[in-house]
N, C-alpha and C positions, 0 to 999 in steps of 0.2 A: 157299393157294388153289387152288382146281381149276376145270376146265373141262369141260363137255360135248362129246362128239364123235359124229358120226353113226356110226348102226349099221354102216355099211360099213366106216368107219375102224377101230371096234372090232373087225370080225371080222378085219381084217388084223392089227392088233396082236396081239391075243390068239392068232392062229394062229402067230405068230412067236414069242410068249413060251412056247406050249406045245412049240415045238420046242427050248427052251433059250436063245434068243436076247433080247436086249434091243430094245425097240422104243418109239418115242415120236412122236408129232406134234411137229414143229418149226417154228420160225421165225414167218412172217406170219401163219399160221392162229391161232396162240396168241395173239400181240399183238392181233389183231383181236376174238377172244373175250374177253379182258380188257377192250376198249374198247365191248363189247355191238355190235361190228360184224359181220355175216356174212361168213366167209372165201370168198373165190372158190376158192381151192384148199387141199387139205389136204395137206401134205407128211409123209412119214414118214421117219424114220431109223433105222436098226437096226444091228446088230451081225453081221448075216448076211452072208456074201458074196454079190453077184449071182447066182451059178449057184446057190447055196443057196436064195436067194429063189425063183428059178424053178422050182426043185424043189419047195420047200413050196407054191406055188401052181400046180403043174401041171395040176389040175383048172380052172383058171380061165383065162382069156385073159390072157397077158403079153407085153408089149412091150419090147423092148430100146431104150428111148429114149435113153439115153446111157450105155451099159454101160461105157465106157471110163472114165467117172468114177463109176461104182457106181450108176447109176440104171436101174431098170426100172419098167414101169408096169404095176400089177395092174388088171385091168378086173372090176369089180362093177357089175351092173344097167348094162350098157352105158357106164359111165363110167371114165376111167382116175384112177388114185391112184399117184402117183410114191412108190417106195420105193428111198431111197438108203442104201448103206452108210456107216458112220461114217468119216470120212477127215481127214487131214490135207493140205494142198496144198503142192504144190513151188515152183518159182521162176515168178514171173510176169514173163516176159521181154518180153510183148507189152503189159504194162499191162492186160489184160483178163481171160486165163484162164491157170490153172496149167498149166505144161508136163507137169507129172507130178502123180498123186494117189496117196497112200499109204492102204490101208484099215487102220482101227484099231478097237478093240474097245471103246473107252472115249468115251462121250458127252461127258465135259468137253472132250476134245481136239477133237471136232469142233463143239463149240459154240464154242469158242476162236477159231476160222477165220473166225467170221461177221462182217458188216458193222457192225451197230449193236446196242446194248445190249436195244433194243427188238425185236430179231428173234432174238436168242441165247437164246431160250427154248425148252423142251421139256417135253413132259406125257405119261406113260403112260396106260393106261385102267384100272389097277387101284384099288381103292377107295383104297390107302394111297400110291397115286403122286399126288403134288401136283407143281406146276410147278418144274421145275428151272430156276432163276436164279443163274447164277454171277458175274453182271456188274452186277448192279443195274438189270436191265431193267425190272422191275416197277415199281420206284421212279421209273425215268425216264419209263415210260407214265404213272404218276399225276400226275407233275410236269410232264408234258408235255415232254420234251426227247428231242432226237435228239443220240445220242453214240455216237461210235466204242468198238467193242472193241478195248482195247489202245491202240497208239499211232495216231493218225488217219493221219499221213503213210505210214506202212507200208500201213495199210488202203488209202489212196487209190492208192498207187503199184503196189499188186497189181492194182487193178481200178479204174481211173480213172471208169468209169461210175459208182461208188460217190458221186461228188461230186454227180452230178446225182440220183441216187438220195435223198441226204439232204436236197436243196431239195425234192424231191417230196414226200418224208414229212412234212417240216415245213410245206408250203404244204397238202397234203391233210388232214394231222390237226390243223393248227393249232398246231404244237409250234413252241419255240424249239431253235435249234441251239447246242449245247454251244460255250463261248468257245474250248476247244483243237480241237474239230473244226472250227469255223469259221474259224479262222486257217489250219488246213492246206489248207481248201477254196481260199481266197483264194490261198495261196501256190501249189499245186498245179493251178489250175485249168487250165493250157495243157496239162496231160495229155488234156485232153478231146479234143485234136486228133488223138488215136490211136485214139478211138473211133467205130465207124460212124455214119454220119447217120441210119441206120434206127434205131439204139437210141438215139441222142439224142432224135430227133423222138418216139419213143415216151414217154420220160420228160417231155420237155417239154411236150407236149400234156396230160398228168396233172397236171403241176407249174401251167400258167397258168390250169387249171380247180379249182385247190384255193381251199379256203376263205380261206388266208391268202396267196394268189398274190401280191399287189400288195406286201405288206412284204416278201417273199422275193425279189422281182424287183428291188425298190428296193435291198435290202441287198448282193445278189450281183450286181448289173448287169454287172461284171466279168466274172462266170463266164458269163452270157447273151451278152455281148461276143464271146468265145470263138469261139462257133458261129453268132453272128449279129452280125458285126462293123458292120452297117449302122446298130444302134441308136446308136452312140457318137455320131454326129453331133447326136443328139437331146440329148446331156447339156448341162445348162445353157444351152441354145440359147434366149435371150430372145425374145419373140413381139414385143413393143412393140405392143400392139393394145389398144383398151379392152374388148374380148370376152374376154380371156385375163388372169388373175391368176397364170398359171403358166408356167414355162419348157415349151419341146416335150415334153421327158422326164416332167416333173412331170404336164402335162395328159394324157400318154398314160397314165401310172400311173392317174389319177383315171378316167379312160373307162374303164379295164379293170374297175375298182372298182365302176362304175355299171351294169355288163350281166351279165346272168345267165351262169353257167359252163358255156356252151356253147362247144365248140372254135372253130368258124368265126367266132362272134362275139367272142370273146376274142383270136383270132388278128387279126381285123378290126382292133380297137381298137389292138393293138400296131402295126400298120403304117400305121394311117389319115393319120399326119400324118408319117411317116417321111421324106418328101419334102421337107418344108418348108426344112430348111437349105438345099437346093440350089438353089431357086428364090425365096429371100429378097431381097427389095428395100426401099428404105426411101424415104419421103415427108417433106420437111421442111415442116411446117405454118407458117403465118402466127405461130403463137405462139412458134415455134422449137423445138417438140415434134417428136420423131420418131415417124413412124406406119410400123409396119411391113406388109409385102404379101406375099402367099405365092400368087400367081396361079399356075393350073394345077397347084398342088401335089398334088393329087389323081391327076393323070396320072402323075406322077413316084412316088408313092407307091404307086401299083397297080404299076408296073414294077419297082420295088425288092421289093415284097411277092411278085411272081410270081417274081422271080430267087430270093429266099431260100428260098421253098417248093418251087421245083424243085431247090436245091441239097439241101435235106433231104429230098428224094424223097417230098415229099407226095402223098396220094391225090388224084384228079382233082377228087373233089367239094368237097374242102376248099379246093383251089387255085381253082376256077370260084368258090365263093361268097367267098372273101377278096378275091380281086382285083377281083370286080364291086361288092361292098360297098364296099371302099376307093375305087373310081372313082366311085361315086354318093353318098358320102356328104356332099358340099358341094352336092348337087343340092337344089333347093327341091322340098318335097313339094307335089304338086298339090292344090288343094282344091277344085275343081269337079268334078262325077261324071263327066262326060266325059273330063275330064283323067286322073282317077284310074283309069278304065277302061281309057284308052290304055295308062297306065304299067302296068297289071295284066297287059294283054295282051303287053307288050314283055318284062316279066322275070318274071311269075308271081307268084302270090299269095305263096307262101312266102318267096321272096326279098323282097319287097315288105314283109311283115311284119318280116323281118329288118331290113331298111334304116330301117323306124321306130324301132327298138330301137337300133341303130347311132347315129340322129340323136339320139335322147334321151340316150344315154350321153355323147355328145361335148358336147352342151349343157349337161349337169350338170356336166361338169369345166371349165367357162369360168366368168367372172366371176360370182360370186353374185346381184348386183344385175340382172344381165340376164338371169338364167334363167328365172324365173316366166313373162314373155310369151312367150318362146319355146317352151317346154314347153306352155304352153296350146294354142298354135297347132298344135302336133302333135296334141293331145287333141280338137280341134275337127275 
């Protein structure tokens, strides 16, 4: 198997080769090409030392992106391409980055330190250079599996962010997580407490918008609970109303599944009922049955969602949209033209459109027998 690379990347690889160095495109770009996805970045690894790379490309712009870890960026046509020296990593005392790196000349050593088999791939630019796959990454791509290179517990203890990266890859690509890797994720999930909230938020935003987000969040809710402990109150919390056939958590997951993968909409559905357990009350009917009530849960859900998003250092637009959509998700949609106009003047057309989508997703996650008439009301 071979892949095509852009001419700019070929230029870098060939120039490094012409100076006697091994050079390959590596990691996610190789994975994405195998999946017929367009890579966002092209990462290059080589046997040349950083200072040698700078000398080889002295006639081009070169930026010392992370020279301590062997990385410089070569600028071609105003676009940077990262070139990193083959390396092996020292001890990871902070569970995030190696304290030291050792530069090596062997691509196999460099690939062996990588996180998942689907990312431990390399390819050169010569006709004879096929993909280097030392850990079964191509088969794992074909079979849709996220699997650690080597021992999962070691990989996650080195860099705990890999725990969320595994979930993100599975969600975005629609892959399953290898059993041994999955067991290590559950076991070592608390290591995420050592990771910055900015990095966690970056991964989780991609995860929640993935094609298989609901399955991953359902299976790894204990991982999500590490950085959003507020979700735990929803687990198994019965609603006891004729409108709901699911507990609060399952209703939440179904509502996420029923809305398009846009980050503010997905976060809204994650949080829209998170305040329900806090306000739950019961009414005993004449029949003796129990009817659950969640008065003002929208207000509490808004407060909780704002607290979580602030803690995760959300950007202002996401925070604004989510907390307002959560607050309004229980509102009746106005039906008359004057009432609709007043609503539009108050919240704006974009937020109103998002609110309709939120209402629809919420209703579709309720008891099936009551869905049609309520959805039709939204259409009208």
